N, C-alpha and C positions, 0 to 999 in steps of 0.2 A: 805248756806254754813256754815260749822261747824268751831268752833274755833280751832286753832292749838293745838295739843296734848302737854301736859306738859312734856312728856317723849321724845319729838322730833321725834317720829316715824310717818310714814305716815299712812293714813287710820283712820277709826273711832276707838275710844277707845274700848277695848275688856274686857268683863267680865272675871275675874279670874276663876270663877267656870265653866262656860259653854263655854268659848272662843268665844261667840257670840258678835257682836258689841253692845255697850251700846246705847240704844235708849230711846226716851221718852216712857211713859207708853202706849200711843196710837198715831196713826198718825192723829187723829181728829184735824181739825183746825176750828171747829165751823162754817163751810160753808157747811151745809148739804143739799144736793139736789140730788135726784134720779128721777127727773121728767121725763126724756126721756129714761132711761134705768135702769139697775140694778146696776150701778156703781155710787158711790158718786162723785160728781163733785169737792168736796173739798179735800177729802183724797185719793180717788182712790180705796177704798175697795168696794167689792160687798156688797149687802144687807145682805147676809148670813155671810160674814166676820165681818161686823159690829155687827150683832146680836150675833155671837159666840165668839167675841174677848176675853171676860173675861174668857171663859173656854178653850181657846187655850193655849198650852204650848209654851215655849220660841222658840223652833225650828219651830213650825207652824207659830208663829207671824213673825219670821225672814224671812220665805218664802214669806209672804205677803209684808213685808217691802222691800225686794229685788225687787219684781215685781213693786210695786208702785213707788219706787224711780227711777227705770229704765224707767218708763212711765212718769216721770216728776211730780209726786205727792210727798207730799201733796202740794196743791195750796191754796193760800189766795187771796181773792178779793183785787185788788189794784186800 
């Protein structure tokens, strides 16, 4: 769960330049495992998304973020 916004508005803080939500640099939680399929059990990204993350633009990354958050990722071992 994210911290409340300083401006009192609902939802994630948004970038002034792109109007996309401000997110961490990567969804990686250092729980990397693709043992049984092509999806990381820690962050929820596919092997291709992990490999191409650094070359994706902000909009492409946001599409991935939206999908993995809807699926309950990123996950940490507890």
